[in-house]
N, C-alpha and C positions, 0 to 999 in steps of 0.2 A: 391396646384398643384405641387409645388417643392418637397414637402414631398413624394408625390406619385411617382414622377420620381426617387427620390433618393432610395425609397424602391424597385422600379423595378430594378434599377441598382444593388443594393445590392443583390437582389434575383438572378439576372443573374450572377453576379460574383460568388456567392455561388454555383450555379449550374455548372458553368464552373470549379470551384475548385473541386467539387465532381466528375465530369467527369474525370478530370486529375488524381485525386487520384485513381479512379477506374481503369483507363487505366494503371497506374503504377503497381497496385496490380495484374492486369491480366498479364502484362508482367513479373512480378516477379514470378507469379505462373507458367507460361510457362517455364521460365528460370529454375525453380526448378524441374519441372516434365518432362522437355524435355529429359534429359538423361535417365530417367526411361522409357519414351515412346519408345525411340530408342532401349533400351535393350529388352523391351517387344516385339516390332515388329520383332526384329531379332530372338527372341526365337520362334516365330510362323512362321518363314520363312523356307521353305523347303531347303534341302541341294542342290538340283538341281538349285534353283533360286540363291543361294549364289555363287555357282561355275560358273554360266553362265554369271555373270556380275561383274564388278569391282566397281560399284557404289552402294550406299545404296538403298535397296528395300523399298520404302515407302508404296507400296500397294501389300503386299505379298499374295499369295494364302495360307490362314491360315491353318496351320497344327499343331497339338499338339504332333506329333511324337517325336520331340526333348526332351520333358519332360519325355517320356518313355525311351528314349535313355540314359538319365542321370543315370538310374538304370541298364539298360540292357547292355550298351556298356562300363561300367566302368571296365578298365583293372585291377584296384586295388582290385576288388572284388575277384579275383582268389586267392590271398594270405591273404586277410583280412576276407574272409568268408561272406562278405556283402558289398553292395555298400558303397563307402567311404563317400558319402553325408549323409547316414543314421548314420554311425558310428560317423562322425563329429558332427552331430546334437545331438546324444545321449550323447557324451562326453561333448559337450557344456552345455547341460541341467544340468547334475549332477555336473559338475565343477562350474557352475554358481549358481544353486539353493541352494546347500548345504551351501556355505559360505554366500550367500545373506540372507537366512532365519535366520541362526544363528546370523549373524552380525546385522540384524534388531532388533532382540530381545535384544542383548547386547547393541546396541545403544539406544534402547528404555528404558532399565533399567538405563543406564548411565544418560540419559536426565532426567529421573524420580528422580535420586539422586540429580542432580544439580538444579532441579526446585522445588521439593517438600520436600526434606529432608534437615535437618539442621545438619551440622557437621563442625568442626574447619577447617579453610582454604578453605572453599567451593568455594568462589569466586576466590581466588588466583589460586587454582588448575585448575579451568575452564579456566581462562585467559591463564595460561601456556600451557594447552592442545590446546587451540585455536590458540595461537601463533605458536606452533610447527606444527600444521596442515597446516600452510601457507608455510612451507618449501617444495619446489618442489621435488616430489619423484624421478623424473628423475635424480636428482643429485646423488642419491644413487644407480643407476642402476648397475654399475660395482661392488660396494661394496656388494650389495644384491646377485648378481650372484656369487661372490667369496665366500660369506658366505654359500649360499645354496650348492655350489659345495663342500665345505669342509665337510659339514655334510651329503653329499650323496643324496641330494634331486633333483639334476639336472637329468632329464629324468623321473621324477615322477610328478604327479599333485599337490604335497604338497605345493610348492611355490605359486600356484594359489589358493589354498583353505584355508590353515591355516591362513595366515594374514587377509583374509577377515572376518574370524569368530570373530575377535576382534572389528568389527564395524568400523565406520569412524566418524571423528569429524564433518564433514559437516552434516551428518545425525543426530548426537547428537544435534547440534545447531538447526537444523530444528525442531526436536521433542521438544526441550526445549522451543522454542518460542510457539509451539502449546500447550504444557502442561501449560504454564503460563496463558493461557486464560481459563483454567478449574479452577473453584473455589476450594480453599483449604478446604471449608466446606464439600465437598464430601469425601475427604480423611479423614477428622476428623470424619465424620459420619461412615465411614467404620471401623475406629479404635474403635469407641464405640461399633460397632457390633462384634468386635473381630477379624477383619482382620489385618494381619500383613503387612509387606512391600510388599511381593510378592503377597499377596492376593489383596491388594489395587491396585497394578499395573495391574494384569491380570483380575480382576473383575470390576474395575472402570475406570481406565485410558485407558486401551487398547481398550475396546469397543467404547469409545468416540473418540479414535484417529485412528480408522480403515481407514478413508479416507487418513490421513497423512501417514500411513503405506503403503497403496496401492500406493500412489504417489511415495514414496521412493523405493518401490519394482520395479515399472516400470523404474525409473531412474537406479537403480542398475542392473536390468536385461538387459536393453539395453546396458549399459556399459560392462557388462560381456559377453553378446552375441557377441558384436562387438570387443571384446578384441583380439588384434593380436600380439602385441610385447611380452607380457608375455608368451603365448604359443610358440611363435617362439623361445624365449630364452631357455625355460626349457623343451620343448617337441620335439625339433628338433631331427629327427632320430628315433622317436618312433611312427610309423604310426598308431598303434592300439589305441594310446591316442590322436591323432590329433583332434583338435577342428574344428568347421565348418569353421572358418576364414582361418585356414591353408589349409583345403581341397579346399576352393574356390580359394585361392591364387595359388594353384598348378593345377588348372582345365585344363590348356593347356597340362600338362604332363599326366593327367588322361585320357583326351580325345584327343589324338594326331591326326594329319592329317589335310588336307585341307578341308574347308567347314564345320568345326565343331563349327563355331562361334555360331550357333543357340543352340547347346547343352551347350556351355559355358554360354550363356545368360539365358538359361532355368534353369541352376543350380543356377545362381545368383538370379533369380526370386523366386525359391523355398527357397533359403536361407533367403529372405526377408519376406516371408509369415508369419512366426510365430510372428514377431514384428508387422506386420500390423494387424493381428488378435487380438493380445493382446491389442493393442491400441483401436481397434474398440469396444472390449467388456468392457474395463476398463476405457475408456476415461471419463466417468461420474465421477467415483471416483477420477481419476487423477486430473481433473479440480477442483473438490470440495476440495480435499486435499490441492492443491496449493493455492486456493482462501482463504479458511478458515485459513490456516497456515499463509498466508500473512497478513490477517486482524488482526488475534490475535497477530501476532508478532509485 
């Protein structure tokens, strides 16, 4: 009888604990998505409602006119030739994708050399490179700006593109851990069939590591898409090269006047859409790449 009572108490405690955890998670979710909900509600609120009250409109008369105004009311379109949001999005895409794709290939090849090839000083070089990657890049911000200014790169996208093409040590480390879970016998079999170093990488390792590459692609794309300080330093005063984050930061100047908060929020929502869509379509590969990479590492 006592065992039954203890079991019931344990089950009750466990249920209370689950309810508490669930409540905390719900609260945390609301805390995370609360600002996004406010931005979305503001973006579908009419200008008349915004100007008629000083309080937040929780139940707006839904209108999607502000989303059209993002493109039709843009004063910068007169001298840029197109809405600034579109120009910023296009600039962000090519300034992010070009160094990201090249950098992923370079990082993948570097990780291949560290994990599957044998050469003198292999481990020492990897340790030195890994230690150097721990130095915060922010400490070299002024030095980098001075250097790029001396060679005439300020006001051009080169400081945002060229360094990224050399890859990153964090990505190399991730790929190295992933590659070490792939049997060396596959590489040896490829050599017997006449494959060289690059053939073994592109025909054997790369197809097996696609989930890892997609995971790192998402990380890199999100970082480049949200980058603000770099474009602010090197592209200030060059509106035709402005990235999306620079455009969004100046949204009040692009859409001046009272009651334009709905247009400002609509621009922010449109700026977030690409990241949301990418995650929705690639989340399967993203989770697989992280999970497999962690297990194999």
